[in-house]
C-alpha atoms as a printed R data frame, in Angstrom:
    type eleno elety resid chain resno       x       y       z
1   ATOM     1    CA   UNK     A     1  68.330 107.324  92.375
2   ATOM     2    CA   UNK     A     2  68.838 104.947  89.443
3   ATOM     3    CA   UNK     A     3  72.418 104.580  88.253
4   ATOM     4    CA   UNK     A     4  74.488 102.376  85.974
5   ATOM     5    CA   UNK     A     5  77.961 101.063  86.715
6   ATOM     6    CA   UNK     A     6  80.388 100.308  83.908
7   ATOM     7    CA   UNK     A     7  83.386  98.100  84.579
8   ATOM     8    CA   UNK     A     8  82.745  94.839  86.409
9   ATOM     9    CA   UNK     A     9  86.347  94.323  87.518
10  ATOM    10    CA   UNK     A    10  88.043  94.522  90.902
11  ATOM    11    CA   UNK     A    11  87.368  98.221  91.426
12  ATOM    12    CA   UNK     A    12  83.836  98.036  90.110
13  ATOM    13    CA   UNK     A    13  83.068  95.525  92.851
14  ATOM    14    CA   UNK     A    14  84.489  97.906  95.470
15  ATOM    15    CA   UNK     A    15  81.937 100.490  94.366
16  ATOM    16    CA   UNK     A    16  79.131  97.919  94.366
17  ATOM    17    CA   UNK     A    17  80.038  96.946  97.936
18  ATOM    18    CA   UNK     A    18  80.083 100.613  98.963
19  ATOM    19    CA   UNK     A    19  76.722 101.335  97.305
20  ATOM    20    CA   UNK     A    20  75.154  98.493  99.322
21  ATOM    21    CA   UNK     A    21  75.691 100.589 102.454
22  ATOM    22    CA   UNK     A    22  74.179 103.790 100.990
23  ATOM    23    CA   UNK     A    23  70.415 104.154 101.047
24  ATOM    24    CA   UNK     A    24  68.285 105.298  98.131
25  ATOM    25    CA   UNK     A    25  70.569 104.101  95.301
26  ATOM    26    CA   UNK     A    26  69.638 101.421  92.770
27  ATOM    27    CA   UNK     A    27  72.150 100.035  90.270
28  ATOM    28    CA   UNK     A    28  69.846  99.198  87.365
29  ATOM    29    CA   UNK     A    29  72.503  98.054  84.886
30  ATOM    30    CA   UNK     A    30  75.994  96.582  84.996
31  ATOM    31    CA   UNK     A    31  78.167  97.106  81.917
32  ATOM    32    CA   UNK     A    32  81.083  94.777  81.228
33  ATOM    33    CA   UNK     A    33  83.365  93.579  78.460
34  ATOM    34    CA   UNK     A    34  82.383  89.890  78.708
35  ATOM    35    CA   UNK     A    35  78.670  89.277  79.080
36  ATOM    36    CA   UNK     A    36  78.722  85.997  81.044
37  ATOM    37    CA   UNK     A    37  81.331  87.179  83.572
38  ATOM    38    CA   UNK     A    38  79.428  90.434  83.993
39  ATOM    39    CA   UNK     A    39  76.146  88.567  84.496
40  ATOM    40    CA   UNK     A    40  77.702  86.461  87.262
41  ATOM    41    CA   UNK     A    41  78.699  89.618  89.168
42  ATOM    42    CA   UNK     A    42  75.320  91.239  88.482
43  ATOM    43    CA   UNK     A    43  73.540  88.210  89.959
44  ATOM    44    CA   UNK     A    44  75.644  88.509  93.112
45  ATOM    45    CA   UNK     A    45  74.516  92.120  93.576
46  ATOM    46    CA   UNK     A    46  70.945  91.567  92.321
47  ATOM    47    CA   UNK     A    47  71.337  93.798  89.273
48  ATOM    48    CA   UNK     A    48  68.711  92.840  86.684
49  ATOM    49    CA   UNK     A    49  70.155  94.351  83.503
50  ATOM    50    CA   UNK     A    50  73.526  93.376  82.005
51  ATOM    51    CA   UNK     A    51  75.063  94.661  78.787
52  ATOM    52    CA   UNK     A    52  78.327  95.260  76.980
53  ATOM    53    CA   UNK     A    53  77.046  98.636  75.712
54  ATOM    54    CA   UNK     A    54  77.303 101.743  77.886
55  ATOM    55    CA   UNK     A    55  74.900 103.561  75.552
56  ATOM    56    CA   UNK     A    56  72.260 100.864  76.042
57  ATOM    57    CA   UNK     A    57  72.569 101.150  79.831
58  ATOM    58    CA   UNK     A    58  72.349 104.947  79.776
59  ATOM    59    CA   UNK     A    59  69.126 104.766  77.732
60  ATOM    60    CA   UNK     A    60  67.245 102.751  80.359
61  ATOM    61    CA   UNK     A    61  64.220 104.585  81.847
62  ATOM    62    CA   UNK     A    62  64.959 106.808  84.825
63  ATOM    63    CA   UNK     A    63  68.759 106.543  84.812
64  ATOM    64    CA   UNK     A    64  70.271 109.688  86.328
65  ATOM    65    CA   UNK     A    65  73.953 108.875  86.720
66  ATOM    66    CA   UNK     A    66  76.821 106.549  85.898
67  ATOM    67    CA   UNK     A    67  79.965 105.370  87.656
68  ATOM    68    CA   UNK     A    68  82.808 104.389  85.318
69  ATOM    69    CA   UNK     A    69  85.323 101.780  86.497
70  ATOM    70    CA   UNK     A    70  86.427 100.854  82.994
71  ATOM    71    CA   UNK     A    71  90.007 100.746  81.614
72  ATOM    72    CA   UNK     A    72  91.932 104.022  81.825
73  ATOM    73    CA   UNK     A    73  92.050 104.452  78.063
74  ATOM    74    CA   UNK     A    74  88.211 104.579  77.926
75  ATOM    75    CA   UNK     A    75  87.612 107.058  80.763
76  ATOM    76    CA   UNK     A    76  87.547 110.365  78.920
77  ATOM    77    CA   UNK     A    77  85.486 109.129  75.957
78  ATOM    78    CA   UNK     A    78  82.934 107.403  78.174
79  ATOM    79    CA   UNK     A    79  82.680 110.343  80.602
80  ATOM    80    CA   UNK     A    80  81.837 112.610  77.664
81  ATOM    81    CA   UNK     A    81  79.322 110.031  76.385
82  ATOM    82    CA   UNK     A    82  77.557 110.068  79.774
83  ATOM    83    CA   UNK     A    83  77.453 113.859  79.973
84  ATOM    84    CA   UNK     A    84  76.178 114.209  76.423
85  ATOM    85    CA   UNK     A    85  73.461 111.662  77.245
86  ATOM    86    CA   UNK     A    86  72.338 113.967  80.064
87  ATOM    87    CA   UNK     A    87  73.695 111.819  82.902
88  ATOM    88    CA   UNK     A    88  75.808 112.828  85.882
89  ATOM    89    CA   UNK     A    89  79.057 110.868  85.962
90  ATOM    90    CA   UNK     A    90  81.745 109.757  88.355
91  ATOM    91    CA   UNK     A    91  84.790 108.483  86.488
92  ATOM    92    CA   UNK     A    92  87.395 106.507  88.351
93  ATOM    93    CA   UNK     A    93  90.948 107.803  88.560
94  ATOM    94    CA   UNK     A    94  92.573 108.699  86.240
95  ATOM    95    CA   UNK     A    95  90.277 111.073  84.396
96  ATOM    96    CA   UNK     A    96  92.356 110.521  81.258
97  ATOM    97    CA   UNK     A    97  95.816 109.502  80.120
98  ATOM    98    CA   UNK     A    98  96.505 112.753  78.258
99  ATOM    99    CA   UNK     A    99  96.060 116.451  78.973
100 ATOM   100    CA   UNK     A   100  94.008 116.961  75.802
101 ATOM   101    CA   UNK     A   101  91.471 114.307  76.816
102 ATOM   102    CA   UNK     A   102  91.255 115.640  80.382
103 ATOM   103    CA   UNK     A   103  90.489 119.116  79.019
104 ATOM   104    CA   UNK     A   104  87.828 117.665  76.718
105 ATOM   105    CA   UNK     A   105  85.944 116.157  79.672
106 ATOM   106    CA   UNK     A   106  86.090 119.490  81.530
107 ATOM   107    CA   UNK     A   107  84.678 121.256  78.459
108 ATOM   108    CA   UNK     A   108  81.832 118.715  78.228
109 ATOM   109    CA   UNK     A   109  80.964 119.379  81.875
110 ATOM   110    CA   UNK     A   110  80.838 123.130  81.223
111 ATOM   111    CA   UNK     A   111  78.524 122.595  78.235
112 ATOM   112    CA   UNK     A   112  76.109 120.343  80.117
113 ATOM   113    CA   UNK     A   113  76.298 121.726  83.667
114 ATOM   114    CA   UNK     A   114  76.006 118.190  85.067
115 ATOM   115    CA   UNK     A   115  77.935 116.743  87.988
116 ATOM   116    CA   UNK     A   116  81.232 115.311  86.801
117 ATOM   117    CA   UNK     A   117  83.401 113.906  89.580
118 ATOM   118    CA   UNK     A   118  86.702 112.024  89.422
119 ATOM   119    CA   UNK     A   119  87.593 109.194  91.798
120 ATOM   120    CA   UNK     A   120  90.465 110.857  93.637
121 ATOM   121    CA   UNK     A   121  89.865 108.638  96.654
122 ATOM   122    CA   UNK     A   122  92.710 110.048  98.742
123 ATOM   123    CA   UNK     A   123  90.649 113.209  99.329
124 ATOM   124    CA   UNK     A   124  88.064 110.991 101.057
125 ATOM   125    CA   UNK     A   125  90.177 108.469 102.973
126 ATOM   126    CA   UNK     A   126  89.678 109.291 106.684
127 ATOM   127    CA   UNK     A   127  93.445 109.376 107.242
128 ATOM   128    CA   UNK     A   128  93.903 112.200 104.726
129 ATOM   129    CA   UNK     A   129  90.656 113.881 105.786
130 ATOM   130    CA   UNK     A   130  92.004 114.138 109.356
131 ATOM   131    CA   UNK     A   131  95.150 115.847 108.063
132 ATOM   132    CA   UNK     A   132  93.125 118.162 105.792
133 ATOM   133    CA   UNK     A   133  90.825 119.278 108.590
134 ATOM   134    CA   UNK     A   134  93.779 120.189 110.808
135 ATOM   135    CA   UNK     A   135  95.363 122.114 107.933
136 ATOM   136    CA   UNK     A   136  92.083 123.986 107.381
137 ATOM   137    CA   UNK     A   137  91.998 124.936 111.060
138 ATOM   138    CA   UNK     A   138  95.544 126.295 110.865
139 ATOM   139    CA   UNK     A   139  96.952 123.603 113.154
140 ATOM   140    CA   UNK     A   140  99.244 121.987 110.558
141 ATOM   141    CA   UNK     A   141 101.257 123.047 107.543
142 ATOM   142    CA   UNK     A   142 102.802 120.503 105.195
143 ATOM   143    CA   UNK     A   143 106.534 120.962 104.718
144 ATOM   144    CA   UNK     A   144 107.303 117.743 102.858
145 ATOM   145    CA   UNK     A   145 105.270 114.760 101.675
146 ATOM   146    CA   UNK     A   146 107.303 111.595 101.149
147 ATOM   147    CA   UNK     A   147 105.250 108.988  99.290
148 ATOM   148    CA   UNK     A   148 105.944 105.420  98.204
149 ATOM   149    CA   UNK     A   149 103.639 103.655  95.724
150 ATOM   150    CA   UNK     A   150 104.864 100.096  95.327
151 ATOM   151    CA   UNK     A   151 103.302  97.168  93.468
152 ATOM   152    CA   UNK     A   152 104.464  93.954  91.806
153 ATOM   153    CA   UNK     A   153 103.052  93.945  88.293
154 ATOM   154    CA   UNK     A   154 105.485  92.334  85.879
155 ATOM   155    CA   UNK     A   155 102.534  90.658  84.166
156 ATOM   156    CA   UNK     A   156  99.270  92.298  83.118
157 ATOM   157    CA   UNK     A   157  97.054  91.249  86.038
158 ATOM   158    CA   UNK     A   158  94.508  93.217  88.051
159 ATOM   159    CA   UNK     A   159  94.177  93.542  91.843
160 ATOM   160    CA   UNK     A   160  92.416  90.140  91.962
161 ATOM   161    CA   UNK     A   161  95.203  88.420  90.020
162 ATOM   162    CA   UNK     A   162  93.106  88.160  86.848
163 ATOM   163    CA   UNK     A   163  94.305  89.064  83.320
164 ATOM   164    CA   UNK     A   164  93.698  92.694  82.343
165 ATOM   165    CA   UNK     A   165  92.411  93.856  78.956
166 ATOM   166    CA   UNK     A   166  94.412  97.101  79.315
167 ATOM   167    CA   UNK     A   167  97.778  98.308  80.589
168 ATOM   168    CA   UNK     A   168  98.213 100.226  83.835
169 ATOM   169    CA   UNK     A   169 100.503 103.283  84.084
170 ATOM   170    CA   UNK     A   170 102.666 104.552  86.943
171 ATOM   171    CA   UNK     A   171 102.428 108.226  85.941
172 ATOM   172    CA   UNK     A   172  98.896 108.719  84.617
173 ATOM   173    CA   UNK     A   173  97.231 106.448  87.170
174 ATOM   174    CA   UNK     A   174  99.245 105.936  90.331
175 ATOM   175    CA   UNK     A   175 101.089 109.262  90.432
176 ATOM   176    CA   UNK     A   176  97.759 111.042  89.838
177 ATOM   177    CA   UNK     A   177  96.676 110.128  93.381
178 ATOM   178    CA   UNK     A   178  99.696 111.825  94.931
179 ATOM   179    CA   UNK     A   179  99.933 114.817  92.593
180 ATOM   180    CA   UNK     A   180  96.347 115.805  93.374
181 ATOM   181    CA   UNK     A   181  96.651 115.044  97.092
182 ATOM   182    CA   UNK     A   182  99.861 117.092  97.411
183 ATOM   183    CA   UNK     A   183  98.192 120.156  95.882
184 ATOM   184    CA   UNK     A   184  95.058 119.582  98.000
185 ATOM   185    CA   UNK     A   185  96.971 119.244 101.270
186 ATOM   186    CA   UNK     A   186  99.778 121.740 100.706
187 ATOM   187    CA   UNK     A   187  97.228 124.300  99.547
188 ATOM   188    CA   UNK     A   188  98.968 125.826  96.611
189 ATOM   189    CA   UNK     A   189  99.824 125.688  92.931
190 ATOM   190    CA   UNK     A   190 102.526 123.213  91.942
191 ATOM   191    CA   UNK     A   191 105.166 125.368  90.262
192 ATOM   192    CA   UNK     A   192 107.920 122.759  89.808
193 ATOM   193    CA   UNK     A   193 107.378 119.143  88.777
194 ATOM   194    CA   UNK     A   194 109.899 116.785  87.272
195 ATOM   195    CA   UNK     A   195 110.256 113.048  86.887
196 ATOM   196    CA   UNK     A   196 112.643 110.283  86.000
197 ATOM   197    CA   UNK     A   197 111.644 106.884  84.664
198 ATOM   198    CA   UNK     A   198 113.468 103.574  84.420
199 ATOM   199    CA   UNK     A   199 113.542 101.196  81.443
200 ATOM   200    CA   UNK     A   200 110.258 100.228  79.831
201 ATOM   201    CA   UNK     A   201 108.936  96.679  80.162
202 ATOM   202    CA   UNK     A   202 109.662  94.799  76.899
203 ATOM   203    CA   UNK     A   203 106.106  93.422  76.615
204 ATOM   204    CA   UNK     A   204 103.940  95.933  78.504
205 ATOM   205    CA   UNK     A   205 105.674  98.979  77.001
206 ATOM   206    CA   UNK     A   206 105.498 100.997  80.238
207 ATOM   207    CA   UNK     A   207 108.072 102.302  82.705
208 ATOM   208    CA   UNK     A   208 108.340  99.980  85.694
209 ATOM   209    CA   UNK     A   209 110.168 102.474  87.940
210 ATOM   210    CA   UNK     A   210 109.588 106.189  88.382
211 ATOM   211    CA   UNK     A   211 110.647 109.058  90.639
212 ATOM   212    CA   UNK     A   212 108.787 112.385  90.880
213 ATOM   213    CA   UNK     A   213 109.693 115.629  92.649
214 ATOM   214    CA   UNK     A   214 107.327 118.579  93.125
215 ATOM   215    CA   UNK     A   215 107.210 121.945  94.886
216 ATOM   216    CA   UNK     A   216 104.354 124.370  95.518
217 ATOM   217    CA   UNK     A   217 104.585 128.128  95.214
218 ATOM   218    CA   UNK     A   218 104.662 128.252  99.034
219 ATOM   219    CA   UNK     A   219 107.739 126.025  99.171
220 ATOM   220    CA   UNK     A   220 106.250 122.670 100.245
221 ATOM   221    CA   UNK     A   221 108.012 119.653  98.744
222 ATOM   222    CA   UNK     A   222 106.811 116.234  97.598
223 ATOM   223    CA   UNK     A   223 109.031 113.247  96.869
224 ATOM   224    CA   UNK     A   224 107.263 110.317  95.184
225 ATOM   225    CA   UNK     A   225 108.753 106.895  94.382
226 ATOM   226    CA   UNK     A   226 106.769 104.440  92.242
227 ATOM   227    CA   UNK     A   227 107.520 100.836  91.302
228 ATOM   228    CA   UNK     A   228 105.909  97.869  89.574
229 ATOM   229    CA   UNK     A   229 108.859  95.637  90.578
230 ATOM   230    CA   UNK     A   230 108.431  95.714  94.353
231 ATOM   231    CA   UNK     A   231 107.660  92.325  95.940
232 ATOM   232    CA   UNK     A   232 106.207  93.687  99.184
233 ATOM   233    CA   UNK     A   233 104.738  95.218 101.137
234 ATOM   234    CA   UNK     A   234 102.379  96.461  98.426
235 ATOM   235    CA   UNK     A   235 100.349  99.669  98.280
236 ATOM   236    CA   UNK     A   236 101.008 103.314  99.104
237 ATOM   237    CA   UNK     A   237 102.238 105.034 102.244
238 ATOM   238    CA   UNK     A   238 102.216 108.804 102.730
239 ATOM   239    CA   UNK     A   239 104.559 110.451 105.228
240 ATOM   240    CA   UNK     A   240 103.466 113.991 106.102
241 ATOM   241    CA   UNK     A   241 106.337 115.988 107.580
242 ATOM   242    CA   UNK     A   242 104.639 119.074 109.034
243 ATOM   243    CA   UNK     A   243 105.516 122.095 111.103
244 ATOM   244    CA   UNK     A   244 103.622 120.518 113.993
245 ATOM   245    CA   UNK     A   245 104.167 116.784 113.861
246 ATOM   246    CA   UNK     A   246 104.806 113.891 111.491
247 ATOM   247    CA   UNK     A   247 102.059 111.538 110.331
248 ATOM   248    CA   UNK     A   248 102.015 108.384 108.209
249 ATOM   249    CA   UNK     A   249  98.840 107.532 106.285
250 ATOM   250    CA   UNK     A   250  98.151 104.124 104.780
251 ATOM   251    CA   UNK     A   251  94.779 104.251 103.045
252 ATOM   252    CA   UNK     A   252  92.260 104.401 105.928
253 ATOM   253    CA   UNK     A   253  94.822 104.171 108.754
254 ATOM   254    CA   UNK     A   254  96.876 106.989 110.324
255 ATOM   255    CA   UNK     A   255  99.760 106.896 112.814
256 ATOM   256    CA   UNK     A   256 102.127 109.526 114.144
257 ATOM   257    CA   UNK     A   257 105.843 109.512 113.383
258 ATOM   258    CA   UNK     A   258 106.235 107.726 116.730
259 ATOM   259    CA   UNK     A   259 103.869 104.959 115.534
260 ATOM   260    CA   UNK     A   260 101.008 106.128 117.764
261 ATOM   261    CA   UNK     A   261  97.619 105.292 116.216
262 ATOM   262    CA   UNK     A   262  95.300 108.223 115.495
263 ATOM   263    CA   UNK     A   263  91.628 107.479 116.257
264 ATOM   264    CA   UNK     A   264  89.599 108.101 113.084
265 ATOM   265    CA   UNK     A   265  86.437 106.309 114.195
266 ATOM   266    CA   UNK     A   266  84.341 109.442 114.708
267 ATOM   267    CA   UNK     A   267  85.681 111.445 111.755
268 ATOM   268    CA   UNK     A   268  82.960 110.459 109.251
269 ATOM   269    CA   UNK     A   269  80.051 108.068 108.729
270 ATOM   270    CA   UNK     A   270  82.426 105.381 107.448
271 ATOM   271    CA   UNK     A   271  86.099 104.475 107.398
272 ATOM   272    CA   UNK     A   272  85.801 103.292 103.773
273 ATOM   273    CA   UNK     A   273  87.183 105.926 101.402
274 ATOM   274    CA   UNK     A   274  85.326 104.508  98.384
275 ATOM   275    CA   UNK     A   275  82.013 104.664 100.247
276 ATOM   276    CA   UNK     A   276  82.668 108.264 101.312
277 ATOM   277    CA   UNK     A   277  83.603 109.150  97.730
278 ATOM   278    CA   UNK     A   278  80.343 107.632  96.415
279 ATOM   279    CA   UNK     A   279  78.309 109.370  99.118
280 ATOM   280    CA   UNK     A   280  79.758 112.713  97.980
281 ATOM   281    CA   UNK     A   281  78.837 111.986  94.355
282 ATOM   282    CA   UNK     A   282  75.207 111.172  95.157
283 ATOM   283    CA   UNK     A   283  74.896 114.093  97.594
284 ATOM   284    CA   UNK     A   284  76.214 116.548  94.994
285 ATOM   285    CA   UNK     A   285  73.594 115.334  92.486
286 ATOM   286    CA   UNK     A   286  70.756 115.621  95.007
287 ATOM   287    CA   UNK     A   287  71.888 119.032  96.253
288 ATOM   288    CA   UNK     A   288  72.715 120.458  92.814
289 ATOM   289    CA   UNK     A   289  76.269 121.448  93.753
290 ATOM   290    CA   UNK     A   290  79.864 120.891  92.710
291 ATOM   291    CA   UNK     A   291  81.351 117.828  94.435
292 ATOM   292    CA   UNK     A   292  84.712 117.577  96.114
293 ATOM   293    CA   UNK     A   293  87.050 116.173  93.423
294 ATOM   294    CA   UNK     A   294  85.002 117.654  90.595
295 ATOM   295    CA   UNK     A   295  86.623 117.555  87.166
296 ATOM   296    CA   UNK     A   296  87.566 121.231  87.487
297 ATOM   297    CA   UNK     A   297  89.097 120.821  90.953
298 ATOM   298    CA   UNK     A   298  91.362 117.965  89.838
299 ATOM   299    CA   UNK     A   299  92.203 119.311  86.367
300 ATOM   300    CA   UNK     A   300  95.458 120.974  87.561
301 ATOM   301    CA   UNK     A   301  96.692 117.505  88.557
302 ATOM   302    CA   UNK     A   302  96.467 116.360  84.929
303 ATOM   303    CA   UNK     A   303  98.294 119.433  83.694
304 ATOM   304    CA   UNK     A   304 101.114 118.595  86.121
305 ATOM   305    CA   UNK     A   305 101.187 114.982  84.904
306 ATOM   306    CA   UNK     A   306 101.407 116.294  81.342
307 ATOM   307    CA   UNK     A   307 104.309 118.571  82.281
308 ATOM   308    CA   UNK     A   308 106.133 115.700  83.987
309 ATOM   309    CA   UNK     A   309 105.622 113.455  80.949
310 ATOM   310    CA   UNK     A   310 106.844 116.189  78.597
311 ATOM   311    CA   UNK     A   311 110.045 116.522  80.649
312 ATOM   312    CA   UNK     A   312 110.877 112.817  80.982
313 ATOM   313    CA   UNK     A   313 113.161 112.904  77.963
314 ATOM   314    CA   UNK     A   314 115.128 115.917  79.208
315 ATOM   315    CA   UNK     A   315 117.210 114.104  81.847
C-alpha cells in the first residue's frame, strides 16, 4: 500500500517509526513546511519524494492513503482535501479546532465513502485496551475517571524542544483525548460537560490552566485537570475508579490502585499505541470497513468540546 505522510515533526516521526514495523506499507512521499528539514528526515527513512505541497504528494501514481501529522489548524481542511482526491485518510488528533470544521470532515467522508480515521490513540494504548476489554465482558464498570494532563509549555516548542509554527490548545487538543476516552470507556452519552479556564498567556493567546467536569447519562463522572505550567512529571495519567477495582494508566503502562503492575505483554501484537493505531487504519482500508476511531465514532467528542468552549464564559 502506497501512502503519503504530511507533517515531518515530532509526531510524524512517531508514525514513521511505527510504519517501519508494519509490513506491506510504503511511504512514497513526505510533506513538510521546510523542504531541507523535511528532506533530511525523508533520507533517514528512505523516502524518495519530498514536497511542501500535499496536493502534489496525493497526485503521485498509486497513492491510496495519507496520514496527516500537520498543525491542528490545518487538519480539517487537509482531511477534506485527501478525501476529495479519492484517498483514505488518518488525521492526527484533534480532528479540528471547531465543531463546524469537524462536521465538515464527517460530511466529506459520507460523500466519498472512504476510510477517515482520527488519531485518538488512547483507544489503542494497551493499558486502555485492557480496561475496555474487561468492561466489554461485564467485569468492570467505570464510576469515576480522574485524569491529569500536565505539560510545561510557556514557550511555543514541540515535544522535541523545537520551535512550533502553530499554537497548541489545552481544550481542542489535549482534552480531546480524555473526552473521547471517557465516552468510550464509560459507554454512554456525555450529558453534562463544563469547564473553567485560567488566564490566557500574553503571547500565545491560549489558556494555560483548565479544569473539566463531565457526566454520562448512566452517572459515571470524569474530572480532568490540564496545565501548560507544570514542571514535572510531564504527560497524562488516568485513574479509573471502578466498581471492581482501581487502575492507573500511563500511556502503555497499567498498574492497580495498590501499584501492582498489570501484564499487558500478550494483549496485542505491540505495546506501542501509535503502531496499533496505524495497523487499524491500514487494516480498515484493506478490509473495506469502518475503523475504530472513525470520524463518525469520535464526532460526539468534538460536540462536547464545543459545548465546553461555549460555556467557558458563563462562570
